C-alpha positions in Angstrom: 272.1 -0.8 154.0 273.4 2.6 155.3 270.3 3.4 157.0 270.0 0.4 158.6 273.4 0.4 159.6 273.5 4.1 161.1 269.7 5.3 161.8 268.1 2.4 163.0 265.6 3.9 165.6 265.5 0.7 167.7 268.8 1.3 169.1 270.8 3.7 170.6 274.0 4.6 169.4 277.3 3.0 170.4 279.0 5.2 172.8 282.7 5.6 172.6 283.4 3.9 176.1 281.6 0.9 174.8 284.1 0.7 171.9 286.6 -1.8 173.4 283.8 -4.3 174.3 282.4 -4.5 170.5 282.7 -8.0 169.1 281.7 -7.8 165.2 281.0 -10.8 163.4 280.0 -10.9 159.5 278.5 -14.1 158.0 278.2 -14.7 154.6 275.0 -16.4 153.2 276.0 -16.6 149.6 278.9 -16.6 147.2 280.4 -13.0 147.2 279.8 -11.1 143.9 281.3 -8.0 142.9 279.1 -4.6 142.9 279.8 -1.9 140.6 279.1 1.5 141.9 280.1 5.2 141.5 279.3 6.8 145.0 278.2 5.5 148.4 274.7 7.0 147.2 274.5 4.1 145.0 275.1 1.4 147.6 
């Protein structure tokens, strides 16, 4: 998931000057479930 969010070669990185124009939306497609993890690498 981290690679998909931060290392997708299809898109240029967002520039700091673009931050004010960003609109972020999250859609949940199923019932949320708690995930147990001990480090970010586990995600």
